[in-house]
C-alpha positions as CSV (number, residue, x, y, z in Angstrom):
1,X,11.6,-11.2,-24.0
2,X,14.8,-9.2,-24.1
3,X,12.9,-6.4,-25.7
4,X,10.4,-6.4,-22.9
5,X,13.2,-6.2,-20.3
6,X,14.9,-3.3,-22.1
7,X,11.9,-1.3,-23.1
8,X,9.5,-1.7,-20.3
9,X,10.0,-0.8,-16.7
10,X,6.6,-1.2,-14.9
11,X,8.0,-0.4,-11.5
12,X,8.9,3.2,-12.6
13,X,5.6,3.6,-14.4
14,X,3.5,2.2,-11.6
15,X,5.1,4.7,-9.3
16,X,2.8,7.3,-10.9
17,X,0.0,5.6,-9.0
18,X,1.5,6.3,-5.6
19,X,-0.2,9.6,-5.3
20,X,-3.6,7.9,-5.3
21,X,-2.8,5.6,-2.4
22,X,-3.7,8.0,0.4
23,X,-7.4,8.7,0.5
24,X,-8.1,12.3,-0.4
25,X,-11.0,12.7,2.0
26,X,-10.0,14.8,5.1
27,X,-9.6,13.0,8.4
28,X,-9.7,14.4,11.9
29,X,-6.5,16.0,13.1
30,X,-4.8,13.1,15.0
31,X,-3.1,15.5,17.3
32,X,-6.5,16.6,18.7
33,X,-9.4,14.8,20.4
34,X,-12.7,15.9,21.8
35,X,-13.4,15.0,25.4
36,X,-16.4,12.6,25.7
37,X,-19.6,14.4,26.5
38,X,-18.1,17.9,25.9
39,X,-17.0,20.3,23.2
40,X,-13.6,20.6,24.8
41,X,-10.7,19.8,22.5
42,X,-7.5,18.6,24.0
43,X,-4.2,17.2,22.7
44,X,-4.4,13.5,22.0
45,X,-2.0,11.0,23.5
46,X,0.3,9.1,21.1
47,X,-2.0,6.0,21.4
48,X,-5.1,8.1,20.7
49,X,-3.4,9.6,17.7
50,X,-2.3,6.1,16.5
51,X,-5.9,4.8,16.7
52,X,-7.1,7.8,14.7
53,X,-4.5,7.3,12.1
54,X,-5.2,3.6,11.8
55,X,-8.9,4.3,11.4
56,X,-8.0,6.1,8.2
57,X,-5.0,4.0,7.2
58,X,-5.4,0.4,8.5
59,X,-2.5,-2.1,8.7
60,X,-1.7,-4.2,5.7
61,X,0.0,-7.0,7.6
62,X,2.6,-8.8,5.6
63,X,2.7,-12.2,7.2
64,X,0.4,-14.4,9.3
65,X,1.0,-18.1,10.0
66,X,-2.6,-18.7,10.7
67,X,-3.2,-21.5,8.1
68,X,-0.5,-23.8,9.6
69,X,-1.5,-22.9,13.2
70,X,-5.1,-24.0,12.4
71,X,-3.8,-27.4,11.2
72,X,-2.2,-28.0,14.6
73,X,-5.1,-26.9,16.8
74,X,-7.6,-29.5,18.0
75,X,-10.3,-26.7,18.0
76,X,-10.5,-22.9,17.6
77,X,-13.0,-20.1,17.8
78,X,-11.8,-17.6,15.2
79,X,-14.9,-15.4,15.6
80,X,-15.0,-14.6,19.3
81,X,-11.3,-15.1,20.1
82,X,-11.9,-17.9,22.7
83,X,-9.0,-20.0,21.4
84,X,-5.2,-20.4,21.2
85,X,-4.9,-18.2,18.2
86,X,-3.1,-14.9,18.3
87,X,-4.7,-13.4,15.2
88,X,-8.5,-14.0,15.6
89,X,-11.2,-11.6,14.5
90,X,-11.5,-9.6,17.7
91,X,-7.7,-9.0,17.8
92,X,-7.5,-8.1,14.1
93,X,-10.3,-5.6,14.5
94,X,-8.8,-4.1,17.7
95,X,-5.5,-3.7,15.9
96,X,-7.1,-2.0,12.9
97,X,-5.9,-4.7,10.4
98,X,-7.4,-4.0,6.9
99,X,-5.5,-6.6,5.0
100,X,-3.3,-9.6,5.8
101,X,-1.1,-12.1,3.9
102,X,-1.8,-15.6,5.1
103,X,1.3,-17.7,4.6
104,X,1.0,-21.1,3.1
105,X,4.6,-22.0,3.8
106,X,5.1,-25.7,4.6
107,X,7.7,-26.2,7.4
108,X,10.9,-28.0,6.6
109,X,10.5,-31.7,6.3
110,X,8.2,-32.6,3.5
111,X,9.8,-32.7,0.0
112,X,8.9,-33.2,-3.6
113,X,5.3,-33.9,-4.3
114,X,4.4,-33.7,-0.6
115,X,5.3,-30.0,-0.5
116,X,3.0,-29.3,-3.5
117,X,0.2,-31.4,-2.0
118,X,0.5,-29.7,1.4
119,X,0.6,-26.3,-0.1
120,X,-2.6,-27.1,-2.0
121,X,-4.2,-28.2,1.3
122,X,-3.1,-24.9,2.9
123,X,-4.7,-22.9,0.1
124,X,-7.9,-25.0,0.5
125,X,-7.9,-24.3,4.2
126,X,-7.6,-20.6,3.7
127,X,-10.5,-20.5,1.4
128,X,-12.6,-22.6,3.8
129,X,-11.8,-20.3,6.7
130,X,-12.6,-17.1,4.7
131,X,-15.9,-18.6,3.5
132,X,-16.9,-19.6,7.0
133,X,-16.2,-16.1,8.3
134,X,-17.4,-14.1,5.4
135,X,-18.8,-11.4,7.7
136,X,-15.2,-10.5,8.7
137,X,-12.9,-11.7,5.9
138,X,-12.8,-11.5,2.1
139,X,-10.3,-13.2,-0.3
140,X,-8.3,-10.7,-2.4
141,X,-5.7,-11.2,-5.1
142,X,-4.7,-7.7,-6.0
143,X,-4.8,-4.0,-4.9
144,X,-8.3,-3.4,-6.2
145,X,-9.8,-6.4,-4.4
146,X,-7.9,-5.5,-1.3
147,X,-9.4,-2.0,-1.3
148,X,-12.9,-3.3,-2.1
149,X,-12.7,-5.6,0.9
150,X,-11.7,-2.8,3.1
151,X,-14.5,-0.6,1.8
152,X,-17.0,-3.3,2.5
153,X,-15.8,-3.6,6.1
154,X,-14.0,-6.8,5.6
155,X,-10.4,-7.8,6.2
156,X,-8.7,-8.6,2.9
157,X,-7.1,-12.0,3.0
158,X,-4.3,-12.6,0.5
159,X,-2.9,-16.0,0.0
160,X,0.9,-16.3,0.3
161,X,3.7,-16.5,0.5
162,X,4.3,-20.1,-0.5
163,X,7.7,-21.8,-0.5
164,X,9.5,-21.8,-3.9
165,X,9.8,-25.6,-3.5
166,X,6.0,-25.8,-3.8
167,X,6.4,-25.0,-7.5
168,X,8.0,-28.4,-8.0
169,X,10.4,-26.8,-10.5
170,X,7.5,-26.3,-12.8
171,X,6.1,-23.1,-14.3
172,X,2.9,-25.0,-15.0
173,X,2.5,-25.6,-11.2
174,X,3.2,-21.9,-10.6
175,X,0.4,-21.0,-13.0
176,X,-2.0,-23.5,-11.3
177,X,-1.2,-22.1,-7.8
178,X,-1.8,-18.6,-9.1
179,X,-5.1,-19.6,-10.5
180,X,-6.1,-20.7,-7.0
181,X,-5.3,-17.3,-5.6
182,X,-1.6,-17.4,-4.7
183,X,-0.1,-13.9,-4.6
184,X,3.5,-14.3,-3.3
185,X,6.3,-16.9,-3.7
186,X,9.4,-17.1,-1.5
187,X,12.3,-17.8,-3.8
188,X,15.0,-19.0,-1.3
189,X,15.4,-22.7,-0.6
190,X,15.3,-23.8,-4.2
191,X,18.0,-25.1,-6.6
192,X,17.4,-22.2,-8.9
193,X,17.6,-19.4,-6.4
194,X,20.4,-20.5,-4.1
195,X,23.5,-19.0,-2.6
196,X,25.1,-18.6,-6.0
197,X,22.3,-16.5,-7.4
198,X,19.6,-17.2,-10.0
199,X,20.0,-19.9,-12.5
200,X,18.6,-19.4,-16.1
201,X,15.5,-21.3,-15.0
202,X,15.3,-19.1,-11.9
203,X,15.3,-16.0,-14.1
204,X,12.5,-17.5,-16.2
205,X,10.5,-18.2,-12.9
206,X,10.8,-14.5,-12.1
207,X,9.7,-13.4,-15.5
208,X,6.7,-15.7,-15.4
209,X,5.8,-14.4,-12.0
210,X,5.9,-10.9,-13.5
211,X,3.5,-12.1,-16.3
212,X,1.1,-13.5,-13.7
213,X,1.2,-10.8,-11.2
214,X,2.8,-12.9,-8.4
215,X,5.1,-11.0,-6.1
216,X,8.6,-12.4,-5.5
217,X,9.5,-12.6,-1.8
218,X,13.3,-12.5,-1.2
219,X,13.5,-12.9,2.6
220,X,16.2,-15.3,3.3
221,X,17.7,-15.1,-0.1
222,X,21.4,-14.5,-0.6
223,X,22.5,-11.0,-1.5
224,X,23.6,-12.1,-5.0
225,X,20.2,-13.7,-5.6
226,X,18.4,-10.6,-4.3
227,X,20.4,-8.3,-6.5
228,X,19.8,-10.4,-9.6
229,X,16.1,-10.6,-8.9
230,X,16.0,-6.8,-8.5
231,X,17.7,-6.5,-11.9
232,X,15.4,-9.1,-13.7
233,X,12.0,-8.3,-12.2
234,X,9.9,-5.5,-13.7
235,X,7.5,-5.6,-10.8
236,X,8.3,-4.5,-7.2
237,X,10.0,-7.2,-5.2
238,X,9.2,-7.7,-1.5
239,X,11.0,-8.9,1.6
240,X,8.2,-10.3,3.7
241,X,10.1,-10.8,6.9
242,X,13.3,-8.8,6.9
243,X,14.7,-6.1,9.3
244,X,18.0,-4.2,9.2
245,X,21.2,-6.3,9.6
246,X,23.0,-3.2,10.9
247,X,20.8,-3.5,14.0
248,X,20.5,-7.2,14.4
249,X,22.5,-9.8,12.5
250,X,19.8,-12.3,11.4
251,X,20.3,-14.1,8.1
252,X,17.0,-12.7,6.7
253,X,17.9,-9.1,7.6
254,X,19.3,-6.8,5.0
255,X,22.6,-4.9,4.8
256,X,22.5,-1.2,4.3
257,X,23.8,-1.6,0.8
258,X,21.0,-4.0,-0.2
259,X,18.4,-1.7,1.6
260,X,19.6,1.2,-0.6
261,X,19.3,-0.9,-3.7
262,X,15.8,-2.0,-2.7
263,X,14.9,1.7,-2.3
264,X,16.3,2.6,-5.7
265,X,14.2,-0.2,-7.3
266,X,11.1,0.8,-5.3
267,X,10.8,-2.6,-3.6
268,X,9.3,-3.2,-0.2
269,X,10.7,-4.4,3.1
270,X,8.2,-5.7,5.6
271,X,9.8,-5.6,9.0
272,X,8.7,-8.5,11.2
273,X,7.5,-8.2,14.8
274,X,9.7,-11.0,15.8
275,X,12.1,-10.8,18.7
276,X,14.6,-13.1,17.0
277,X,14.8,-10.8,14.0
278,X,14.1,-7.3,15.3
279,X,14.7,-7.4,19.1
280,X,12.7,-7.9,22.2
281,X,10.7,-4.6,22.7
282,X,8.5,-2.1,20.9
283,X,11.4,0.3,20.7
284,X,13.7,-2.2,19.0
285,X,11.1,-3.0,16.4
286,X,10.6,0.7,15.8
287,X,14.4,1.1,15.5
288,X,14.3,-1.3,12.5
289,X,11.4,0.6,10.9
290,X,13.3,3.9,11.4
291,X,16.4,2.4,9.9
292,X,14.7,0.9,6.8
293,X,12.8,4.2,6.3
294,X,16.1,6.2,6.4
295,X,18.1,3.9,4.1
296,X,15.4,2.6,1.6
297,X,12.9,5.4,1.9
298,X,9.5,5.9,3.6
299,X,7.7,4.4,0.5
300,X,9.6,1.1,0.9
301,X,8.8,0.0,4.4
302,X,5.9,-1.9,5.9
303,X,4.9,-4.3,8.8
304,X,4.8,-8.0,9.1
305,X,3.1,-9.1,12.3
306,X,4.4,-12.8,12.0
307,X,1.6,-13.8,14.5
308,X,0.5,-17.4,14.8
309,X,4.0,-18.5,13.9
310,X,6.7,-20.1,16.1
311,X,8.4,-16.7,16.4
312,X,8.6,-15.0,19.8
313,X,7.2,-11.5,19.6
314,X,8.6,-8.3,21.2
315,X,7.1,-7.4,24.6
316,X,3.9,-5.4,24.0
317,X,3.4,-6.7,20.4
318,X,2.2,-10.2,21.2
319,X,-0.8,-10.1,18.9
320,X,-2.4,-7.9,16.2
321,X,-4.4,-5.8,18.7
322,X,-1.1,-4.3,19.7
323,X,-0.4,-2.4,16.5
324,X,-1.5,0.9,18.0
325,X,1.3,0.7,20.5
326,X,3.9,0.4,17.6
327,X,2.3,3.3,15.7
328,X,2.2,5.4,18.9
329,X,6.0,4.8,19.3
330,X,6.5,6.0,15.7
331,X,4.3,9.1,16.4
332,X,6.5,10.0,19.3
333,X,9.5,9.6,17.0
334,X,8.1,12.2,14.7
335,X,6.8,10.1,11.8
336,X,4.4,12.2,9.8
337,X,0.8,11.1,9.0
338,X,1.8,10.7,5.3
339,X,4.7,8.4,6.3
340,X,2.6,6.3,8.6
341,X,-0.1,6.0,5.9
342,X,2.5,4.6,3.6
343,X,3.9,2.3,6.3
344,X,0.5,0.8,7.3
345,X,-1.4,0.6,4.0
346,X,-0.1,2.6,1.1
347,X,3.2,0.8,0.5
348,X,1.6,-2.7,0.3
349,X,-1.0,-1.3,-2.1
350,X,1.7,0.2,-4.2
351,X,3.5,-3.2,-4.5
352,X,0.3,-4.9,-5.4
353,X,-0.6,-2.3,-8.0
354,X,2.9,-2.5,-9.5
355,X,2.6,-6.3,-9.8
356,X,-0.8,-6.0,-11.5
357,X,0.3,-3.2,-13.8
358,X,3.3,-5.3,-14.8
359,X,1.2,-8.4,-15.4
360,X,-1.3,-6.7,-17.6
361,X,1.4,-5.0,-19.7
362,X,3.6,-8.2,-19.9
363,X,0.8,-10.4,-21.0
364,X,0.4,-8.2,-24.1
365,X,3.9,-9.0,-25.1
366,X,4.6,-12.4,-23.7
367,X,2.7,-15.7,-23.7
368,X,3.0,-18.4,-21.0
369,X,6.5,-19.8,-20.8
370,X,7.1,-23.4,-21.8
371,X,10.6,-23.4,-20.2
372,X,11.7,-26.4,-18.1
373,X,14.4,-26.7,-15.6
374,X,16.0,-29.6,-17.5
375,X,16.2,-27.5,-20.6
376,X,17.7,-24.4,-19.0
377,X,19.7,-25.7,-16.1
378,X,20.4,-29.2,-17.2
């Protein structure tokens, strides 16, 4: 295990795949548009350019609360949009969403076995919804399946994040949840990833997640925990709902120092479209994206819609169909097409590829861990 940590750095090696993330096929110049019914070419508006860019590089949305929202609705019409949902199929299509992480977080309240049971129910619900709407959705576990879904005209649906408490302090439960399709686990809120950092069992959880290909979500984690996970993990780590603390002092937002460390480790910060975390307007959300790009780097920033959650959204970004407005704001700020392609699609693909690369290499060196919390932390 120590040899693996010292000799193998999948994050660096997986970085060689980054060049393949942007499709090589030429796309129309987003700065130009042909007037309908004529051969006249004119300069496109920022929104026109945004839509053209998103047609080539759709949004990989880092967080949807749809599974829990569906539990609380007496009825819904996910297919036509005639319901109380924010992220139904018509709005996802209008916003050019190509992939989406469906959170199976269980709200605070249930504990112990109830969290595990409710998480399993959430995963079952996700699979049922995707199967019911197979013309629009397809389950995905990794970068290849995500790309396949997109190429087939489906929205890739990835399961996660789940709360770390859903593991029940058991690596066997982690493996069982992964076998059901879980892709991401949020570490904070557990005894082994608390304010004081990772415990020995917590480090073993991260190593086992690396072996399985499950991404570690550090949103809400203390800085000491985040820094230790960055040191232990051989796969990219993600912050599924974090902005810049320099702009807005929310507990889940990251200091500039930590953002720089995430950039050095080639992690990924998915900025939430949530007024309580990134401000009340399109411009304030774009400010956070600008800041994370500047400090961590353009290959380390992405978008979390946080729709169908209890979060209040910035004005103009109330549902997934509004993504072109955000991209248009970034176009006006001078983001290049390459940077926007990484923001919307490429960076999430890189993280997923890094997790898969790490898992395949790690399984050649390491078998399933039999560690228990009582043995390591007792």
